[in-house]
C-alpha positions in Angstrom: 68.1 113.8 252.7 70.6 112.3 255.1 71.6 113.8 258.4 74.9 115.6 258.1 74.7 116.4 254.4 74.3 120.0 253.5 72.4 119.5 250.2 69.6 121.9 251.3 68.2 123.7 248.3 67.5 127.4 249.0 64.7 127.7 246.5 61.6 125.6 246.0 58.3 126.1 244.1 56.6 127.2 247.3 59.0 130.1 247.7 57.3 132.1 245.0 54.0 132.2 246.7 55.5 132.7 250.1 57.6 135.6 248.7 54.5 137.5 247.8 52.9 136.9 251.2 56.0 138.1 253.2 56.8 140.9 250.7 53.2 142.2 251.2 53.6 142.0 255.0 56.8 144.0 255.0 55.4 146.4 252.3 52.4 147.2 254.4 54.5 148.0 257.5 56.8 150.2 255.5 53.8 152.0 253.9 52.2 152.6 257.3 55.4 153.9 259.0 56.2 156.1 256.1 52.8 157.6 256.0 52.7 158.3 259.8 56.2 159.8 259.8 55.5 162.0 256.8 52.0 163.2 257.4 51.5 162.9 261.2 55.0 163.9 262.4 55.7 166.2 259.4 59.0 164.6 258.6 60.4 165.7 255.3 60.4 163.2 252.5 64.2 163.1 252.4 64.2 161.8 256.0 61.4 159.3 255.4 62.4 157.9 252.0 66.0 158.9 252.1 67.0 157.7 255.6 64.3 155.7 257.5 63.2 153.4 254.7 66.8 152.6 253.4 67.9 152.0 257.0 65.0 149.6 257.5 66.0 147.9 254.3 69.6 147.4 255.5 68.3 145.9 258.8 66.0 143.5 256.8 68.9 142.6 254.5 71.2 141.8 257.5 68.6 139.8 259.3 67.7 137.8 256.1 71.3 136.9 255.6 71.5 135.5 259.1 68.3 133.6 259.0 69.2 132.0 255.6 72.4 130.7 257.2 70.5 129.4 260.2 68.1 127.6 257.8 71.0 126.0 256.0 72.5 124.9 259.3 69.2 123.5 260.6 68.7 121.5 257.4 72.2 120.0 257.7 71.7 119.2 261.4 68.3 117.6 261.0 68.8 116.1 257.6 65.6 117.5 256.0 64.3 120.6 254.3 63.3 123.5 256.5 61.5 126.8 256.1 63.6 129.8 257.0 62.2 132.1 259.7 60.5 135.2 258.2 62.0 138.5 259.2 61.0 142.1 259.1 59.9 145.1 261.2 58.0 144.1 264.3 54.4 145.5 263.8 53.3 146.0 267.4 56.7 147.5 268.5 56.7 149.8 265.4 53.5 151.4 266.7 55.0 151.8 270.2 58.0 153.5 268.8 55.9 155.7 266.6 53.5 156.9 269.3 55.6 156.2 272.5 59.0 157.6 271.5 59.0 159.6 268.2 55.5 161.1 268.6 56.0 162.6 272.1 59.3 164.2 271.0 57.7 165.7 268.0 54.7 167.0 269.8 56.9 168.5 272.6 59.4 170.2 270.3 57.7 170.4 266.9 61.1 169.3 265.5 60.8 166.3 263.2 64.6 166.0 262.8 65.1 165.7 266.6 62.2 163.2 266.7 64.0 161.0 264.1 67.3 161.3 265.9 65.8 160.2 269.2 64.0 157.4 267.3 67.2 155.9 266.0 68.9 156.4 269.4 66.0 154.5 271.0 66.2 151.8 268.3 69.9 151.3 268.9 69.6 151.0 272.7 66.5 148.8 272.2 68.6 146.5 270.0 71.0 146.0 272.9 68.2 145.1 275.2 66.7 142.7 272.7 70.1 141.0 272.2 70.5 140.6 275.9 67.4 138.5 275.9 69.6 135.7 274.6 70.9 135.3 278.2 67.5 134.2 279.4 65.8 133.1 276.2 66.8 129.4 276.2 65.8 129.0 279.9 62.5 130.7 279.4 61.7 128.5 276.4 62.5 125.4 278.5 60.2 126.3 281.4 57.3 127.9 279.5 54.6 125.6 278.2 54.1 125.8 274.5 50.4 126.7 275.0 51.5 129.9 276.8 54.0 131.0 274.1 51.8 130.2 271.1 48.6 131.4 272.8 49.8 134.9 273.3 51.0 135.0 269.6 47.5 133.8 268.6 46.1 136.8 270.5 48.2 139.2 268.4 47.3 137.3 265.3 43.6 137.3 266.0 43.3 141.0 266.9 46.0 143.0 265.1 47.1 140.8 262.2 43.6 139.4 261.4 40.8 141.5 262.6 42.3 145.0 261.9 43.2 144.1 258.2 39.7 142.4 257.9 38.1 145.7 258.9 40.2 147.4 256.3 38.8 145.0 253.7 35.2 145.8 254.8 36.0 149.5 254.7 36.7 149.2 251.0 34.9 145.9 250.0 35.0 146.6 246.3 38.8 146.3 246.3 39.2 144.2 249.5 36.7 141.4 248.5 38.4 141.0 245.1 41.7 140.3 246.8 40.2 138.4 249.7 38.5 135.7 247.6 41.7 135.0 245.7 43.6 134.6 249.0 40.9 132.2 250.3 41.0 130.2 247.1 44.7 129.9 246.6 46.2 130.1 250.1 43.5 128.9 252.5 41.8 126.4 250.2 45.1 125.7 248.4 43.5 125.3 245.0 45.4 126.1 241.9 45.0 129.4 240.1 45.4 129.9 236.3 49.0 129.4 235.1 50.0 128.6 238.7 50.1 132.4 239.5 50.9 132.9 243.3 47.7 133.9 245.1 49.5 136.8 246.9 50.7 138.3 243.6 47.3 137.8 241.8 45.5 139.4 244.8 47.7 142.5 244.7 47.3 142.7 240.9 43.5 142.4 241.0 43.1 144.7 243.9 45.3 147.4 242.4 43.6 147.0 239.0 40.2 147.6 240.6 41.6 150.6 242.5 43.0 152.1 239.3 39.8 151.5 237.4 37.7 153.2 240.1 40.1 156.1 240.7 41.2 155.0 244.2 44.8 154.5 243.2 47.3 156.7 241.4 50.5 156.3 239.4 52.9 158.9 240.8 56.7 159.0 240.5 57.0 161.6 243.3 59.7 160.4 245.7 61.4 158.1 243.2 65.2 158.7 243.2 68.4 157.2 244.4 68.8 157.0 248.2 72.0 155.1 249.0 72.2 153.8 252.6 74.8 155.7 254.7 75.5 155.5 258.4 74.3 158.4 260.5 76.6 158.1 263.5 76.4 161.8 264.5 72.6 161.8 264.5 72.6 158.4 266.3 74.8 159.8 269.1 72.7 163.0 269.3 69.6 160.8 269.8 71.3 158.6 272.4 72.4 161.7 274.3 68.9 163.0 274.3 67.7 159.7 275.7 70.1 159.9 278.6 69.1 163.5 279.2 65.4 162.4 279.4 65.6 158.9 281.0 61.8 158.7 281.3 61.9 157.6 277.7 63.6 154.4 278.8 60.3 153.6 280.7 58.8 153.1 277.2 61.9 151.6 275.6 62.8 148.8 278.1 59.4 147.1 278.5 58.7 147.1 274.7 62.1 145.6 274.0 61.5 142.9 276.6 58.3 142.3 274.7 60.3 142.1 271.5 62.7 139.4 272.6 59.8 137.5 274.1 58.1 137.8 270.7 61.2 136.3 269.1 61.2 133.4 271.5 57.5 132.8 270.8 58.0 132.9 267.1 60.9 130.4 267.3 58.5 128.1 269.4 55.9 128.6 266.6 58.4 127.3 264.1 59.4 124.4 266.3 55.7 123.5 266.6 55.6 123.4 262.8 58.6 121.1 262.7 61.6 123.4 262.3 64.1 123.8 265.1 66.1 127.0 265.6 68.3 128.2 268.5 66.3 130.8 270.3 69.4 132.7 271.8 71.0 133.0 268.3 67.7 134.4 266.9 67.4 136.9 269.7 70.9 138.1 269.1 70.2 138.3 265.4 67.1 140.5 266.0 69.0 142.8 268.4 72.0 143.2 266.1 69.7 143.8 263.1 67.8 146.5 264.9 71.1 148.2 265.9 72.3 148.1 262.3 69.1 149.6 261.1 69.4 152.4 263.7 72.9 153.2 262.5 71.6 153.5 259.0 68.6 155.7 259.9 65.7 153.4 260.9 64.2 153.7 264.4 62.1 150.6 264.1 63.1 147.2 265.7 63.2 144.1 263.5 62.4 140.6 264.6 61.7 137.0 263.4 58.2 137.4 262.1 55.1 135.8 263.3 53.6 133.4 260.6 56.3 130.8 260.0 53.7 128.0 259.9 51.9 129.8 257.0 55.1 129.8 254.9 56.0 126.3 255.7 52.5 125.2 254.7 53.2 126.8 251.3 56.3 124.6 251.0 58.8 127.4 251.2 62.5 126.9 251.9 64.7 130.0 252.2 64.2 131.5 248.8 61.2 133.6 249.9 63.2 135.5 252.5 66.1 135.9 250.0 63.6 137.4 247.6 62.4 139.9 250.2 65.9 140.6 251.3 66.7 141.6 247.7 63.5 143.3 246.5 62.9 145.5 249.6 66.4 147.1 249.6 66.2 147.6 245.9 62.9 149.3 246.2 64.0 151.4 249.2 67.3 152.6 247.6 65.5 153.8 244.4 62.5 155.3 246.1 60.1 152.7 244.6 58.3 152.3 247.9 56.9 155.8 247.5 55.7 154.7 244.1 54.1 151.5 245.5 52.6 153.5 248.4 50.6 155.5 245.9 49.8 152.5 243.7 48.8 149.7 245.9 45.7 150.3 248.2 45.9 148.9 251.7 42.7 146.9 251.1 44.4 144.9 248.4 47.2 143.8 250.6 45.2 143.3 253.9 43.8 139.8 253.0 47.4 138.4 253.0 47.7 139.4 256.7 44.3 137.8 257.4 45.7 134.6 255.9 48.8 134.8 258.1 46.5 135.1 261.2 44.4 132.2 260.2 47.4 130.0 259.6 49.1 130.7 262.9 45.9 130.0 264.9 45.2 126.9 263.0 48.7 125.6 263.4 48.6 126.3 267.1 45.4 124.2 267.5 47.3 121.3 265.9 50.5 121.9 267.8 49.2 121.7 271.4 47.2 119.1 273.2 43.5 119.4 273.1 43.2 120.1 276.9 45.8 122.9 276.6 43.5 124.9 274.3 42.1 126.4 277.6 45.6 127.8 278.1 45.8 129.1 274.6 42.4 130.8 274.9 43.2 132.6 278.1 46.6 133.7 276.7 44.7 135.4 273.8 42.4 137.5 276.0 44.7 140.3 277.1 45.2 141.3 273.5 41.5 141.9 273.1 41.8 144.3 276.0 44.8 145.9 274.4 42.8 146.4 271.2 39.9 148.0 273.2 42.1 150.4 275.0 43.8 151.5 271.8 40.5 152.1 270.0 38.9 153.9 273.0 42.0 156.2 272.9 41.5 156.7 269.2 37.9 157.6 269.7 38.7 160.2 272.3 41.4 161.6 270.0 39.0 161.7 267.1 36.4 163.6 269.1 39.0 166.2 270.1 40.2 166.5 266.5 36.7 167.2 265.3 36.3 170.1 267.7 34.4 168.4 270.6 34.9 170.4 273.8 34.3 169.7 277.5 35.2 166.1 277.2 36.6 164.1 280.0 40.0 162.4 279.4 40.2 158.7 279.1 40.9 157.4 282.6 39.0 160.2 284.4 37.2 158.7 287.4 33.8 160.1 286.3 34.2 158.7 282.8 35.5 155.4 284.1 32.4 155.2 286.4 30.1 156.1 283.5 31.7 153.5 281.2 31.3 150.8 283.9 27.6 151.6 284.1 27.4 150.9 280.4 29.2 147.6 280.8 32.6 148.8 279.7 35.3 147.8 282.2 37.9 150.4 281.5 40.2 149.8 284.5 40.2 146.0 284.0 40.9 146.2 280.3 43.6 148.9 280.9 45.4 146.5 283.4 45.2 143.6 281.0 46.5 145.7 278.1 49.6 146.9 279.8 52.2 144.3 278.9 49.6 142.2 277.1 52.0 139.7 275.5 53.7 139.0 278.9 50.4 138.8 280.7 49.0 136.4 278.1 52.1 134.2 278.2 52.0 134.1 282.0 48.4 133.2 282.3 48.7 130.6 279.5 51.7 129.1 281.3 49.8 129.0 284.6 46.7 127.3 283.1 48.8 124.8 281.2 50.9 124.0 284.2 47.8 123.5 286.4 46.2 121.2 283.8 49.4 119.1 283.9 49.5 119.1 287.7 52.8 121.0 287.7 51.9 123.4 290.5 55.4 124.6 291.3 55.9 125.6 287.7 52.5 127.4 287.8 53.5 129.0 291.1 56.8 130.2 289.7 55.0 132.0 286.9 52.6 133.6 289.3 55.5 134.8 291.5 57.3 136.1 288.4 54.1 138.0 287.6 54.0 139.4 291.2 57.6 140.7 290.7 56.9 142.2 287.3 53.7 143.9 288.4 55.5 145.3 291.5 57.9 147.3 289.3 55.5 148.1 286.4 56.7 145.7 283.7 53.1 144.5 283.4 49.8 146.2 284.5 51.3 149.6 284.6 52.0 152.5 282.2 55.6 153.0 283.4 58.4 151.3 285.3 58.6 152.3 289.0 60.2 151.4 292.3 58.7 148.2 293.8 55.3 148.8 295.3 52.5 146.5 296.4 49.3 147.0 294.3 46.1 145.1 294.4 47.2 143.3 291.2 50.7 142.4 292.4 49.3 141.2 295.7 46.8 139.1 293.9 49.6 137.4 292.0 51.4 136.8 295.3 48.3 135.2 296.8 48.0 132.9 293.7 51.6 131.9 293.9 51.3 131.1 297.6 48.3 128.9 297.0 50.0 127.1 294.1 53.1 126.4 296.2 51.5 125.6 299.6 48.0 124.1 299.0 49.2 120.9 297.2 51.6 120.1 300.1 48.7 119.7 302.5 46.2 118.2 300.0 48.2 115.7 298.0 45.1 113.9 296.9 44.2 117.0 295.0 47.7 117.3 293.5 47.7 113.9 291.9 48.7 113.8 288.3 45.7 114.0 285.9 44.9 111.0 283.9 46.8 110.8 280.6 44.9 112.0 277.6 43.8 109.2 275.3 46.2 108.8 272.5 43.4 108.9 270.0 42.6 112.5 271.1 46.1 113.8 271.4 47.4 116.3 268.9 50.9 115.6 267.7 53.1 118.4 266.4 54.5 118.1 263.0 57.9 116.5 263.1 57.4 114.9 266.5 
């Protein structure tokens, strides 16, 4: 293909396999959010399948259209085939909205309709915050080492996209292993399957077949119907008004949307590491606008450029796989087929696809950064382990309360914290690391990579930025607050001072490190 010619083909053979992987990813998210809204927050089925799911489908459709156009433009600019960025509901942010916005409103009022209204109001306002990330996104991408951006994504991939689904597989190994071995054979090992069946499709078919044969899956048409997408302007305005009447909810909303536009930036960097170049500001605006459109049509949940582009590029996908998802998800949503699939497909059958996405992202990162920068990637992953521990410790306390245990100390109680420390469980440290984990991972990855390269001012700048963010509660705090000096924020300030001042007086220590031997250097695809 020659530069300047727009002969990019939207569909390739690899799109079929990539479609089933991305479709499964989106399907699992929709199944999870629908189940929690319906059975935890007691939302009626007409809200869940009649408003939330169709609204999410409209957001996905809008974002897919934008990212297909971006892929065509990138192919024309660079004169070669590219893989479109995957798109869908942001998994980590989805859980924050469920249990940080919608849940508290429902538990305080016992009103599922109000909880939904506030959810779409929060989604709309969050979309504005995410789009505003375009103002700083290109500059952040320029000054942030690749190891920091990709490392924090690897942390999410390792813990939430890889380990949690793998645990689901082991909870139901009869189904999970049947799907897992097909994914390993066809997507990880890249060996052919009979009749060239896509591994993702065959894994779903086999897992569902095993579930039906063992009575762990049902064929039910409950919820199937016609649910046309319509705007809910009145409900949206009611939700926004409630937000401004209870501004403490913005303390959840703003930090998580900062996370969301940072996630978009990181995913664009992941695509660039795989050889495909996209404008980060345009992607951040796309994600913000897509979220706002979804909120108008009834979905509270932010959408984003997905993690996992390298996995789909490895399959040889172009843009056809996202076009397929942009067509099938809305079709299934508007006719209530997601309720049918929710009953039919067990989670253990779909989980191995997510494990593959995690494996691909981490593997691609190892090839996209220099070998000595793997130290930065590793430290950037660590806060997400702490985040996982805090979430599961909270789940344990909640489960004990649900089973009737009495006289328990709340998580965070000084006596319980001291007792945990005696058992080797560092609750306070893990809590601090978990609060703003993606930003914390990015910052520490950037500091380590900059120090390795002898760029001490750049490292000091990230340390000072961490001081500022910790002072107002963006990281290492449960809520935003007025500036205050904490031990963590002062620690960052001391680190920044060292990185700025010490090299001035000890220039022999600030010498540039020796260049890495070319034989050991890792070169990114496309470089």
